[in-house]
N, C-alpha and C positions, 0 to 999 in steps of 0.2 A: 475806413477804406483801408485796402491790404496795400503798404508798401511795394514799389516796382525796383526789381534789380535784375541790371544788365550784367550779365556774366560773360566779358571779352579777355583775349588773349594778353591784352596790351592796350595803353587810349588813344583812339581813334581820333585822327581831326574832321573824320565827318560826325563823328558819334556824338565826342563831348555836348558839343553846344547844346544840339536838342535834350540832352538829361538835362543841362541849365535851364532850355527853355520850359522842357514840364516842372521843373520843381518851381518856379516862375510862375506859374500857372495851376498853380497848388495842387500839384500831385509828387508825391514825395518821393523822388529819383533816385535809386543809389549803383553804383559801379563797383563789381570787383572783377582786380585783374588777376592775371597771371602771371603777368613781367611788366618792368618800366620800363620797356626796351626805346622806348616813344619819346617817356621822358628825360629820360639821360641822352639820349643818343647814341647811335652805332652805326655800323658798316652798312648800309644796304646793299645786299648783291646784286637788285635789278637796278637800283640807279648806278651802280658801279660807286660809289664814294658814301661818305660818313656823313648821315643826314640829322639833320633836329628840327623841330616843326616850331613856327614863329607865330601860332597864336598860342592862344590856353586852352590847355587839355583838361585843365581840374579844376577850372573853377566852376562854383554854383552849384554845385550836387556834392552829396560823400562820396566817398568811393576809398576802395581799402585794397591794398595791394597783398598777395599772399605770396611766400617760398615758393619758390621751385625746385624740387628736387631731385627731376628729371637730369639725368647724366647723357641723354642722346642727343644727340645734333641730327640722325640718320635718318632715323622713325619718328612720322608724322604722327603716330598714336601717341608715341611715349615723350612728345617733344615738352607737354606740360601734366605733371602728376605735384596736382599744390592738395597736400593733405589737411591743410588750416584751411583752407576754402570747403572742402568737404564736408571736414568740423565744423564749421560753423554753420552749415544748413541743419546740423540738426540740433543749434541751439538756437537760431535768430527766431523770432516771429514769422508766422505763414504769411506767405508772400508768394507779389509773380514773379517767378522769376525764369528772364529772357534771354537763351542761351544764342549766341550765333554759331551755331553747327552741334555735331555730337563728334569729329575727327579727332579730339584730344583726349589722353585718359581722363584729366579732372570733368571737361563736360559731359560727356558717356555715362561719368560716375554719376556725376547730379541729372541727371536724367535716370538713370534706374533707381536713386533713391530719392530724389524731391517728391516724387506723386503719394509714394508711401508714406512721407511725412506730414504732409499735409498741405506743401504748397501746390500754385496753380500751376505747372511748366509748360514754357513755350518756345519754339522752336520756330528764328530767322533764320533758317535756314536759304540762300538766294541760287544753288542752283535752277536755271531751266531748263524746261523740259527739251527744246531743243538740242542743248549741249546734251544732256543725258540720253537722248535717244541714237546718240554717236558712238554712245561708248558700248562696244561688243562681248562677249567671251563668256565663260564661265562664271572666274570673277565676279563680274557685275552682275549674273543672278546670283550669285552666292550673298552679293551685297544687298539687291536689293528684297532678297529674302528675310534677313536680318533686320533691316529696315521696318518692314511690314510687319513683321511677324516678334522682333523683339522691342525694339528701339519706339515707334510712332506709336504703339498702345500704351506706354505710359508717358503720353506726352500730352496734356488736356488741348491746347489751343495751336494752330501751326499757321505764322504771321508771315501771310505771302507778301515780297514787295512788290509784283507787277504781274503783269497778265501768265508770261512764260512760267512764271513760280509758280502759280496757283495752279495750271498746270502741269506742274510737277509733282505739288501735294495730291493733286485730282489723279494723276496714273498709280499713287499706288490704296485710289478709291475713300482716302479721305472722307469721312463725313461731311459737309457742306456747315452744317452745323458751328465745326473745330475750324473753319477757317475765316481768318480776321485779316481785312486792310491793312498793314503796316508800313508802309511806302517807304524806298528808299528817297533820302532827301537831305538836302542842305541848305546851310542858313539864307534863304530866299531872302529875306529880309537883311543880313548883312550886304550881300548881293547889289540888293537896289538901292541902299544907302550910300555906296562911293560913287565920290564923280572924279572924274577924271579931265585933264583938257586933251584933248584926242591927238590936235595939232602937235604939241610937246612931244609925247611917245614916239609918234612917227617920225619924229627931227632927230630924237634917240637911237630908234631904229637905222635911221637912216633910207627911210621909206620915202618916196614923196607923198605928198600931201593930200593929193586924186590919186594916188595907187589903190586900188583894196586888197584885204588880207584876208586869206583862209586862213587857220588856227587849225593846232593839232594839240592836243596837251593830252600826254602820258607817257609811260616809260618807254624808251625803246627798247625793246623787247616785243621776241619770237611772235607773242600770243596781241600783241597789239598794231603787227603791222603796218609801222609806219613807212617802211620801204614801196608801200600799196601807193600809199598818197604821194611819195617824191614820185614817182615813176609816171603815176596819173598826170601831175604838173605837168611833168616834163610834155607828153602829147598834149595837154591843154596849150603852153605856147603863148600864152598873154602877156603882151605889152606891158599891161597898165596889173600887173599882180602879182602879190608876192607869199610864198609861204612862210610859214614860220609853224615851225617843233617847238613849241616848250615839251622839255624834260628834257632826256638823257638814261646813258645804259648800255649794253655789252653791244646793240649794235651801232653804235654812232661812227665806225670806223668804216664800215661798210657803207650804212649811207655818206656821209663824209667822201668816200670815193665813185660813188655814181654820180653826185653833183658833180665833183672836179672834173670826170670822165666826162660829163657831158656838158660841162660848161656852162653850169647853172647859176647865174650871179646873182637871183630873185629867193633864193630860200637862205633861212636862217635857222640855224639851230641855237639854242639858246644856252644848255647844258640847266643844271640843276635850276628851279625857280620855289622858292617857298609859297607858301599858303596866300602870304600878303604882299604877295606881290604880282601875282598870277593873273586878278581878276584886271585887270589894266590894257593884257593882251586880250582879253576879248572885249572889253571898250572898245579897241581900235578897229577889230572883223569886222568881217563883211560875213562870213560862214565859217561853220565849225563840221570839222569833218571826223569821223571815228571810226575806224577800218579793223574793226579788232577782229579774233576768231575765237575758238575753243578756248573756255574759260575765262572771258570777257562775262563776267553774269549778272553784270549793271552798267556801267561805266557813267559814274556820278559826275565826271567833267563836262556831260551831256548837260548836267540838270544847271550845273554852274553859268556855262553858255547858256542856255535860257531863259536865265536871269536880264543877260543883257540883250533877249529878243531875236538871237542869232538863228537864222536858218540854220539846220542839220541835216548832212549828209551822213547816215550812219550803216555800217552792214547790217545784213540781217542774222548774224552770229552776235551780235553787240545786243546783251539780253534786253535793255532797255528799249530795244527799236518800234518792239510790237505799243511801246506807250507814250511815246515823247516826240512820236512822228506820225501827223497826217500827212499822208503822201498830197504834193501837190498845194500841199497847204504851206506848210510850214519847213517842209522837206521834203528827200526821197530816204527809201532804204537801198542796199543797191546788193546783187551776189557778194558775198565775203571772196575776195581773190581776186574779183574780176576787172582788173585796172580800164579796162575799158569802158562798163559802165559803170564806174566811178568821173571819168573821166566825161563821162556825156552828162551824168547827172550833176557833176559842179560848173557843166555850162547849161545845164539848163538854168541850173540859177543865176549865174552871175553873166553869163552873155545873153542868154536868151529868154529872163525876166520870167520865168515860166510859174512860180510862186502864185498862187491869190492869196495866201493870207486872209484866208476865209477864217482858222482859228491860228492864231499865231504863239511862238513859241514862250512866251510872256504868262500867256492865258492858260495852256496848256499846263505849266511847270507850279501852277495852282492849287494842280489836283495832288503834285508831292511834293510834301509841307510837312514841317513838324506838328502842327497842328491839329491834319488831320492823326498824324501817328496820335497824337496827346487822346481824341475826341475817341480812338477807335479802342486807343487800351485803356482809358478810362470804363468803359462798358466791363474789361476783366474786372475791374475791382471788386 
């Protein structure tokens, strides 16, 4: 059986536990990293502060960091130039190599060389077709030509994360035998094992015990559209409901100004919350909302919330909306940017109790697990 090697820009909090899981279940899984940014900690421009994740990112699997020779901070393509990783490609045994994208020099080079060297090259790009269709112009046409005739012929398998991502690959006429389901997932078992005293958490937040909570968990940045939810909450005007915005970012000042000018006393902006603390907000919540726009290729916070069986309201440009919401059962999908529709959907859930729960969020997210990823990748070995 071939080893599986994931190539990533840096250790990622959602992926590292999956590598550990795969090793614990008999599949030798390694990771090659272009940078140690997330281990050392550093300034995150979108959060607007220095961060360092508080969960283990290097436990339970083999990993290797490679020196980055790039001096560019402006060009996305030249951001990572890892000659050592490319040299290792020539020396290591034939492996299943999974790349998260092709947009860095290092990733692009491995795609160009890997298949020739006898490796099985897999692409786990997460672009949804719905986002791709928004891109116009000659640059987009040139990019698609290059992908179809230069990059994609050098890839053995395309690992789609969900419905929209599969449609993206199919738009390039990829052979169906090359398409393999490899869903985006979080550590479902870890989230479900957590136990909280909901009353104590509410007390610590200053929320009355019988009041309901809507939770948002994301950076306060343009593509996440946090102000849409604040505006919808203001329109909703429920006396016994709170809105908790878990996160931080450059839109915070604008959000605070709106909250202040409209005298909204039941909105909490938490600031940056690390991985160990985020689940407690899901545990006390009654509804999870994500209102992202173009650029939200999936939205793994939704997976997290589903492990607490929360109903979801997702915008139609949130990449996971086709997969994680069964309309009128565990939630609703609304038109991105349509605050009136978002307000109406929140009312449908919290006031009119329209959800049937024929299929629950917890049941749905079982289809997006590390085990399913493992089962499908083993077939390639």
